[in-house]
N, C-alpha and C positions, 0 to 999 in steps of 0.2 A: 435570653435574647440571643438570636443567631449571630455568629460572626459575619463580617463582610469579607467576601473573597475577591481577590484580584488575580488577573491573568495578564502577564506581560508577554506579548506576542500573539497576534490575532491571525496566525496561519491555521492550517488544518487542525493541528493538535489543540491550540489554545481556543479556537472558536467552538469546536465541538465540546471541549471540556467546560467552557463557560456556559454553553447552552444547558448542559446537564446540571450545572450548579444552580442556575436560576430555576430550572424545572423542579429541583428539590427544595425550593423555598428560600434560597439565599440571595441577598442583595449582592450583585456582582459587578465588578469593574473590569472592562476589557481594554487594556492599554496596548498601543502599538505606536512606535515612533514614526511610522509611515502615515502621514496625514491624509494622503489620497485614499489609502485603504480604509482608514477610520471614517472618512467622509462617505465612502460607499456604504459601509456598514450602518452608519447613522441614517442613511437614506433607504435602508432595507435591501440593499443590493449585495449579494454574496459573491465573493471572488473564487469560491470553491464549489464543487458539486458533491453533495452528500445527501442521500435520501433521508427525508424527514427533518433535516436541519432547519430549513426555512420555516416550516410549520412550528417547530419547537421554539425557535426564537420569537416568532410572531406572537405565540400564545403567552409568553412570559416577558415581553419586552419592557414592561414597567419596572422590573427589578434589575434590568441590565443597562449599564452606562458604558458607552464607547468613548474613548478619549485618546488623543495623541499627546496629551500633557502628562508627563510622568508624575507630576504632583498629585494627580487623581488617585494614586495608590496610597497616599498618606493615611487615608481613613480605613484602609483594609487591615484586618487582623491576620489573614493568611494571604501570602502572595506567591503565586506559581510563576516560575520562568517556563514559558510554554511555547516557545517558538520552534518550528521545525528545524532540524539540523540538516544542512545541505551536505550531499555526498558527491564525490567525483565519479568518473567512469570506472575507477578501480575499487569503489566502495569505501574510500577513505573519507572520514568526516572533516568538515571545515568548522571548527569550533570558534572561529574568530567572531562570528556574529553573536553567538551565545555569550561569549565573554564580554563583548561590548554591551549587550543588553543587561547583563548582571551589573556591570560597572555603572550603567545609567540608573538602574533601579535602586541599588543599595543606599545611596545618600538620601533617598526620599521615603524610606520605610519608617514606620512609627517605632519607638523604642521597644515595644513589646511584640512587634509583628514576627510571624513565623515565615521563613523563606523556604520554599520547596522547589527543587529542581525537578521538573516533570519531563523535559525533553531528554532524549537519549544521549548519554555521555559515556565515555570509557571509564573503567575502574580507576579510581584515584582522583577523578575530577572534582567531585563534590567536597571532599575533605580539604582541598586546597583553596576553597573559596574563603576570602577574608571576612568572615561573619561569625557571630557568636554560635558555638557548636551546639548549645542547648536549644537554639531556635533554627537550626539548619537541617534540612531533610532532603533526601532524594526519594522520589516516588516513581515506581515502574509504571509506564503506560503501556497498554496493550490494545490500542485502537487499531482497527482494520479499515482500510479504504473501502467504502461502500457499505460498511456496517459500523461506522464510528459512533453514530448516535446511540445505537443499541448497546454497544460496548461501554460508552461513557455513562449511560443511564443505569445500566445493570452490570457492574463489574463483577467478575468471578471472585476476586479477592484484591486487597490492597497490599502491595509489597512496599515496605517503608524502610529506607536506610537512614541510619543516624549514627552519632559517635558512640553512644553506649546503648545498645538495644533494650536493656532492662529498665532504663529510665522512663519515667512517666511522660507520655505525650502531652504537650501543652493543651490546655482545655479547648481553646478556640479551634485548633487543628483536629482534635479528637471529636468534637461535636460535628464538624463537617464530615469527617470520614465515616462516623457511625450513622449518619443520615442515609448512607447508601446500603446499609444492612448486608454487609459482606464481611468475611474474615479479614482481619488485619494482621499482617505478618511482619513484625519488626526485626531488623537485622542490621549488621554493620553497613556503612556506606558502600564499601567495596563488594560486599556480598549481594546487596540489592542491585548495584550496577551490573554485576556479572549475572544475576538472576535473569534479567531481561535478555541478555545475550544467550544464556542457557536455554531459555524458552525457544528462541528463534533457531538455535542450533538443532533442537529436537524436531522442530517443524521442517527445517531443511533436510534433516535425515530422512524423514518420511517422504518428502517431495522427491529426493534423489532415488529412493527405493522405487517409488512409483514410476519415475521417468526411465530408470534403467530397465525395469522389468517390462514396462509398456513397449519399449523399443524392441526387446526380445520377442514380444508377442507379434510385432509387425513382421517378423522374419520367420517364425516357426508355425504360423497358422493359428495361434491362440488369440483370444480377445480379452483384453484387460478388463473391460466392463463386466465380463462374466465372473471375473475373479474378485472384483471389489466387494460385492455383497458378503462373500465369505470372510473377508478381512474386517468388515465393519461389525460382523457378529462375534468377532473374537474380542473378549474383554481386555486382553492385553494391548489391543490396538484401538478398537472402539468406533462408535458411530460418527464421531467428529474428526476422525483422523484426516490428515492432509495426504490422501492417497489417490487423488485425481491427477493423471499425468498432465504436464504443462510444458511451456516453452522456456524452461529454465526458471531461475529465480529472478523476479523483476520487482520494481517498486523502490529499490534502494535500501530499505531498512534491513532486510535479511542479508543482503550482500555486504552491507556495512559491518554487521556483526561477525560474519565469517572473516572479513578482512581484519577486524580487530583481534580476533582469536589468533590468527596467523601472525600478526604483528607482535602480540604479547608473547606468543610461543618463541618467536625469534629473539625477543629481548631477554627472556628468562631461560632459554635453553630447554624448553619443554617440547614434547613431540605432538604435532598436530597435523600430520600428513592426511588424515581422514578428512579434515576440514578443507584442506587444499584440494582434495579429490572432489568434494562437493562443489567447490567453485569451478573446477575443470568440467565436471559433469553438467553444471548449469550452462556454462558457455557453449559446450558442445550441443546440448539439447536446444538452445536458442536458435540454432541454425537449421532445425528440422525442416521447416517450410522451404527454405532456400534449397536444401538438398533434394527434397521432393520435386521442386520446380525444375531444377537442372536435370535430374535423373529421368523424369517422366514427361517433361514438356519441352523445355528449351533446347534439349539436345536433338529433338526431332523437328520441331517447328520454331525456330528462333524468332521469326517475325510475328509477335503476338502482342495483343493489348491485354493489360492486367487490370483486374478490379480488386480492391481491398476494402473490406468492411471492418472498421474498428482501428483507432489510433491509440486510445488509452491503454495503459498496461494491463488493465482488467476492467470488468464491468462496474458500473455505478461509481465511477470516479473520473475526475478531469485530469488526473496525473498521468504523465507520459514518461516518468522517470524509468530509465532502462526498459522502455517499451519494446517488446519483440517486433511489433509492427513497424516502428520507426527504424529499428536496426535492419529489418528486411528491406525497407524502402531505400535505405542508404546503399544497398547492394544492387539495386535495380535501376540505376541511372540511365541505362541504355534502352529502356522500354517505357512506353506511355502507360500511365496508371490513372485509374479513376478511383477516388477514395471517398468514403462516407463514414462519419462518426457522429452520433447524436449529440455529443457534448464538445469534443475537441475539434478546433478549426484546423483546416489543412495548412494554415499559415505557419504552423510549427515546422513544416517540412521544408527542406532545401533540396529540391528536385527539379530538373529542367522541364519535365513533361508530366506534371501532376495536374489533373483536373478535379476540382472539388464538386462532388455530386450532392444533390439535394435530398436524395432518398436512397433506400436500399436498391430498389429496382433501377434507379438512375445510375448507380454505381455499377450494376450488373449489365447494363444495356450495351450490347455489342462487344463485350469482352470475350477473350478466348479462355481465360482462367479467372476464377473468382476465389479469393482467399478470405476466410473469416477469421480475423486475428484477435478479436475481442468478443467474448461471449455475452454481449448485451442482450437483455430480455427481448427487446423488439426484433432482434435478428432471429430469435427462436419462433417468432410468429409468422415469418414469411413462408409461403408455400414453395417447396422445391420446383413445382411445375411452373410457377411464375418466373422463377430464376431461369429455368430451362428456356422458356419462351423469350426472355430478355437477352440471354447470352448468345453470342455467335458460336463459341466453342462449347466443349462438354466437360471441362475439368473443374471440379470444386475441391479445394483444399481447406478442410475444416478441422483444425487440430482438436478443438474442444467438443466436438460432436454436438454443435448447435442444431444442426439439421438431422433428420433421420437418415442414416446411411442406407437402410434398406429401401426407403422411398426414392432416394436419389439414384441408386443403382437400377431400380425398376424402371426409371425414366430414361435409362441409357446414359446417365452421367457417370463419368469417372470420378469416384469419390475417395478421398484420402483423409484419414484421421489418425490421431495418436492412439496407439495401443490396439489397433486392429490390423489384420493381414493386409499388406500392400498389394496392389494389383500387379500382375506380372507384366 
C-alpha cells in the first residue's frame, strides 16, 4: 500500500511537488494556512503560472485534497514543509514563515510520520528542529521556474540529508522516493543543505563567465553566440551549461545562496571573495539595458517614449523577484512607458507614466525605443517588420536575442543585444 504524502505550503514549490506526487500514484494532501489560497485551489484556480501544471492537477485531481485545516495532515505518512522562502533585496532569507509553519505542523503529525524539509534553508537549520532525528530529513529541491513540472516529475537525483546517512530510510519515505526512479544520495543534514547552495554556486559561476565574456564581445567585435556552440561541445562544460548571457542573476534563489556563502564565510573566517565578485558582476550586468539606453539614445534625444515587453524575471513564470525589467523601470520615472507582459499585470509597477498595453504591437505603437526584457515565446513570433511599422523610432534593445538581429538591421533598425558588437 502506498503511503499518503502531505505538503505544507501551497506556494510554487509545494504545489508543483504535490502535482508530481499525485501523478506518480500517491494520495496527497496539500495544506496551507491561507484559506483564500486553498479556496482558489479547490475551485481549480491557480495563483501561479507554470506550464503544464494545470493539466497535471486536473488529470489527477481525485487523489489530491486541498485543505486549510492542519489536522488534514494527521493521516499522512510523509509530510513535506514546502513553502517558498522569501528573500529581501540583498538575498537574505526570511525564515520566520517557515519556522511558524513547522511549529504549526509538528503537533498534528502522526506518531510515525516522517517530516521532510523541502524548502531551501541554510546549513544547520534542519538539525535544530525539535523533532525525532530518525524521522527528520532535509531534501534538496532543484525546481526551475518555467520548468518546474518537468523537474518535479523527472528529478535527476534525490539528495537527502539526515542525522546518520548510513541509517535505513523509513519505509514510507523510501517507497515514495523510489517511485521516481532516480539515484538517492543520503548525506548529513549540513552536507545536503550546502549541496543545494553548491549547485547554485556552480550555475552562477557559469553565468558570470558568460556575462563577463559576452560584454567583452560587445567591445572587440566578437559575437558570443558564435562561441557558445564550441563550449557546448566541450565535455567539461556540456550541452546544458548556463552559458547564455543575461541581465545578472534574478529570481532570488541564486542570489540568496551567494549571500548565504558570504555570510557563512564572514562568520567562520573563510575566504569567499570570488562569490562576492559574482554578486558584484550580477549587479553590474543588470544595468546593461540602462547603460545602452543612456549611451545611445537618451544622451542624444531625451524626449522619447519607451516600450517594454516583459515584466517577469524570465519566461514561463509569473515571478518578478529581482526582475531586471522592474529594476529598469524604477530608473525611468522621467519617461512615459508602454508595457506588455502575457502573465504579469502592470499593477506591480510604481511609475507615474506607465500605460498597460494589450498586445506586443500595442506596446510598440508610437514608441521611440522598444526594449524586450523577458524572452517569452510569443515575443519570438512577432515579425520585426511589424514592429518597425508600429514604432515611431528605430531603436530596439533586445538583450536575449529574441528577434533576428540581421533582419532588424536590414530594416534599418538600430539593434542592440548582449554579446554582439555594439553600434558605433
